[in-house]
ZADO-1210 file (C-alpha; in nm, 4 decimals, padded with zeros to 6 digits):
<atoms>
<atom x="00.0243" y="-01.9219" z="01.8559" code="MET" pos="1"/>
<atom x="-00.0210" y="-01.5540" z="01.7847" code="THR" pos="2"/>
<atom x="00.2289" y="-01.3524" z="01.5645" code="LYS" pos="3"/>
<atom x="00.4247" y="-01.1174" z="01.7698" code="PRO" pos="4"/>
<atom x="00.3357" y="-00.8185" z="01.5480" code="ALA" pos="5"/>
<atom x="-00.0389" y="-00.8756" z="01.6134" code="ASN" pos="6"/>
<atom x="00.0218" y="-00.9794" z="01.9870" code="ALA" pos="7"/>
<atom x="-00.1482" y="-00.6824" z="02.1246" code="ASN" pos="8"/>
<atom x="-00.4560" y="-00.6064" z="01.8837" code="GLY" pos="9"/>
<atom x="-00.6524" y="-00.4190" z="02.1407" code="HIS" pos="10"/>
<atom x="-00.3571" y="-00.1516" z="02.1806" code="ARG" pos="11"/>
<atom x="-00.3191" y="-00.1243" z="01.8127" code="ARG" pos="12"/>
<atom x="-00.6739" y="-00.0686" z="01.7518" code="ARG" pos="13"/>
<atom x="-00.6765" y="00.2056" z="02.0216" code="GLN" pos="14"/>
<atom x="-00.3800" y="00.3773" z="01.8328" code="VAL" pos="15"/>
<atom x="-00.5580" y="00.3514" z="01.5015" code="VAL" pos="16"/>
<atom x="-00.8802" y="00.4990" z="01.6286" code="ALA" pos="17"/>
<atom x="-00.6814" y="00.7778" z="01.7990" code="ARG" pos="18"/>
<atom x="-00.4724" y="00.8525" z="01.4827" code="VAL" pos="19"/>
<atom x="-00.8043" y="00.8706" z="01.2625" code="LYS" pos="20"/>
<atom x="-00.9560" y="01.0929" z="01.5074" code="ALA" pos="21"/>
<atom x="-00.6699" y="01.3408" z="01.5282" code="GLU" pos="22"/>
<atom x="-00.5259" y="01.3523" z="01.1676" code="GLU" pos="23"/>
<atom x="-00.7202" y="01.4580" z="00.8492" code="THR" pos="24"/>
<atom x="-00.4268" y="01.4711" z="00.5918" code="HIS" pos="25"/>
<atom x="-00.2065" y="01.1955" z="00.4470" code="CYS" pos="26"/>
<atom x="00.1416" y="01.2356" z="00.6036" code="ALA" pos="27"/>
<atom x="00.2703" y="01.0972" z="00.2925" code="LEU" pos="28"/>
<atom x="00.1433" y="01.3162" z="00.0060" code="CYS" pos="29"/>
<atom x="-00.0271" y="01.5923" z="00.2188" code="ASP" pos="30"/>
<atom x="-00.3674" y="01.5300" z="00.0787" code="GLU" pos="31"/>
<atom x="-00.7038" y="01.5188" z="00.2546" code="TRP" pos="32"/>
<atom x="-00.7930" y="01.1559" z="00.3492" code="VAL" pos="33"/>
<atom x="-01.1724" y="01.0732" z="00.3142" code="ASP" pos="34"/>
<atom x="-01.2448" y="00.8597" z="00.6406" code="GLN" pos="35"/>
<atom x="-01.5651" y="00.7116" z="00.4876" code="SER" pos="36"/>
<atom x="-01.3841" y="00.5124" z="00.2148" code="LEU" pos="37"/>
<atom x="-01.3332" y="00.1523" z="00.2736" code="THR" pos="38"/>
<atom x="-01.3550" y="-00.0789" z="-00.0241" code="ILE" pos="39"/>
<atom x="-01.3498" y="-00.0390" z="-00.3879" code="ASP" pos="40"/>
<atom x="-01.7186" y="-00.1707" z="-00.4489" code="TRP" pos="41"/>
<atom x="-01.7428" y="-00.4492" z="-00.7151" code="GLY" pos="42"/>
<atom x="-01.3882" y="-00.5279" z="-00.7245" code="LYS" pos="43"/>
<atom x="-01.2569" y="-00.8614" z="-00.5882" code="HIS" pos="44"/>
<atom x="-00.9335" y="-01.0151" z="-00.5149" code="SER" pos="45"/>
<atom x="-00.8091" y="-01.3224" z="-00.7261" code="PRO" pos="46"/>
<atom x="-00.8587" y="-01.5358" z="-00.4062" code="ARG" pos="47"/>
<atom x="-01.2256" y="-01.4308" z="-00.3363" code="CYS" pos="48"/>
<atom x="-01.4663" y="-01.7144" z="-00.3511" code="THR" pos="49"/>
<atom x="-01.7607" y="-01.5550" z="-00.1901" code="ASN" pos="50"/>
<atom x="-02.0506" y="-01.5024" z="-00.4376" code="PRO" pos="51"/>
<atom x="-02.2247" y="-01.2653" z="-00.2200" code="GLU" pos="52"/>
<atom x="-01.9228" y="-01.0294" z="-00.1827" code="CYS" pos="53"/>
<atom x="-01.9634" y="-00.6832" z="-00.2562" code="ALA" pos="54"/>
<atom x="-01.6251" y="-00.6191" z="-00.3047" code="GLY" pos="55"/>
<atom x="-01.3065" y="-00.7025" z="-00.1046" code="CYS" pos="56"/>
<atom x="-01.0177" y="-00.4882" z="-00.2692" code="VAL" pos="57"/>
<atom x="-00.9296" y="-00.1723" z="-00.0424" code="PRO" pos="58"/>
<atom x="-01.0211" y="00.1743" z="-00.2160" code="HIS" pos="59"/>
<atom x="-00.6891" y="00.3386" z="-00.3086" code="PRO" pos="60"/>
<atom x="-00.7635" y="00.6543" z="-00.1163" code="MET" pos="61"/>
<atom x="-00.8863" y="00.4775" z="00.1973" code="SER" pos="62"/>
<atom x="-00.7398" y="00.5679" z="00.5366" code="PRO" pos="63"/>
<atom x="-00.4769" y="00.3504" z="00.6991" code="VAL" pos="64"/>
<atom x="-00.2451" y="00.4028" z="00.9834" code="VAL" pos="65"/>
<atom x="00.1343" y="00.3940" z="00.8710" code="ASP" pos="66"/>
<atom x="00.4284" y="00.3251" z="01.1066" code="GLU" pos="67"/>
<atom x="00.7019" y="00.5981" z="01.0458" code="ILE" pos="68"/>
<atom x="00.9645" y="00.3348" z="01.1379" code="VAL" pos="69"/>
<atom x="00.8240" y="00.0103" z="00.9904" code="PRO" pos="70"/>
<atom x="00.7627" y="-00.3183" z="01.1869" code="ARG" pos="71"/>
<atom x="01.0288" y="-00.4814" z="00.9687" code="ALA" pos="72"/>
<atom x="01.2893" y="-00.2349" z="01.0835" code="ARG" pos="73"/>
<atom x="01.1998" y="-00.2528" z="01.4572" code="GLY" pos="74"/>
<atom x="00.9177" y="00.0275" z="01.4658" code="GLY" pos="75"/>
<atom x="00.6252" y="-00.0125" z="01.7240" code="SER" pos="76"/>
<atom x="00.2860" y="-00.0603" z="01.5856" code="PRO" pos="77"/>
<atom x="00.1434" y="00.0414" z="01.9125" code="THR" pos="78"/>
<atom x="00.3456" y="00.3745" z="01.9928" code="ASP" pos="79"/>
<atom x="00.1480" y="00.6700" z="01.8961" code="ARG" pos="80"/>
<atom x="00.4522" y="00.8688" z="01.8109" code="ALA" pos="81"/>
<atom x="00.5437" y="00.6105" z="01.5536" code="ASN" pos="82"/>
<atom x="00.2007" y="00.6215" z="01.3866" code="CYS" pos="83"/>
<atom x="00.0530" y="00.8519" z="01.1159" code="GLN" pos="84"/>
<atom x="-00.2457" y="00.8704" z="00.8851" code="LEU" pos="85"/>
<atom x="-00.1782" y="00.7855" z="00.5233" code="ALA" pos="86"/>
<atom x="-00.3781" y="00.6820" z="00.1966" code="HIS" pos="87"/>
<atom x="-00.3955" y="00.3121" z="00.1415" code="TRP" pos="88"/>
<atom x="-00.2036" y="00.3669" z="-00.1933" code="SER" pos="89"/>
<atom x="00.0677" y="00.5964" z="-00.0469" code="CYS" pos="90"/>
<atom x="00.1244" y="00.3464" z="00.2178" code="ASN" pos="91"/>
<atom x="00.1504" y="00.0564" z="-00.0328" code="ARG" pos="92"/>
<atom x="00.4034" y="00.2867" z="-00.2317" code="ARG" pos="93"/>
<atom x="00.6163" y="00.3322" z="00.0818" code="LYS" pos="94"/>
<atom x="00.6032" y="-00.0233" z="00.1827" code="SER" pos="95"/>
<atom x="00.8575" y="-00.1024" z="00.4252" code="ASP" pos="96"/>
<atom x="01.1241" y="00.1640" z="00.3108" code="GLY" pos="97"/>
<atom x="01.1072" y="00.5278" z="00.2836" code="THR" pos="98"/>
<atom x="00.8633" y="00.7366" z="00.0750" code="TYR" pos="99"/>
<atom x="00.9815" y="00.9318" z="-00.2316" code="THR" pos="100"/>
<atom x="00.7063" y="01.1377" z="-00.3607" code="PRO" pos="101"/>
<atom x="00.6601" y="01.1932" z="-00.7282" code="ILE" pos="102"/>
<atom x="00.7962" y="01.5283" z="-00.8471" code="VAL" pos="103"/>
<atom x="00.6637" y="01.6788" z="-01.1313" code="VAL" pos="104"/>
<atom x="00.9180" y="01.9522" z="-01.2934" code="THR" pos="105"/>
<atom x="00.7220" y="02.2633" z="-01.4196" code="PRO" pos="106"/>
<atom x="00.7791" y="02.2906" z="-01.8004" code="ARG" pos="107"/>
<atom x="00.8846" y="02.6576" z="-01.7391" code="ALA" pos="108"/>
<atom x="01.2174" y="02.5482" z="-01.6142" code="LEU" pos="109"/>
<atom x="01.2731" y="02.3987" z="-01.9616" code="PHE" pos="110"/>
<atom x="01.1858" y="02.6578" z="-02.2191" code="PRO" pos="111"/>
<atom x="01.1496" y="02.5268" z="-02.5668" code="THR" pos="112"/>
<atom x="01.1684" y="02.7299" z="-02.8951" code="SER" pos="113"/>
<atom x="01.0921" y="02.6815" z="-03.2730" code="THR" pos="114"/>
<atom x="01.3861" y="02.8899" z="-03.3721" code="ALA" pos="115"/>
<atom x="01.6628" y="02.6844" z="-03.4879" code="TRP" pos="116"/>
</atoms>
C-alpha cells in the first residue's frame, strides 16, 4: 500500500521540476542555490552497506523543494503555491515548524571602551 503523502509521485515530480526551473534563491535564507549539487562525495550514512557507493549523504547546500505549510500540518506537496526552493540544510533546520533565521547583531550596536 502506498503512503498517502507519496500517492501522487508523478505530480510531485512535476512540481519539483517546475520550482527548480523557476526559482534560483533559497526562500529561507535568500542565498543563491547551486542546482548542480547533489551529494557530499565520500560521505556515507551509518546504514550504508554498499562498498561501491561514492557517497550517499546529501550536500548541505543542495536544492530541495520545501512546502511552506508542511505536510504534517495539512499542506499539499503537489500545490505549486505551497512549494518553494530551499537549501537542504535550511529546510532541515525548518523541519515541520517555522523558520527562524540566525540573526547576527552588529558589534556597533554595543560599543565597548577601555575607560573604566
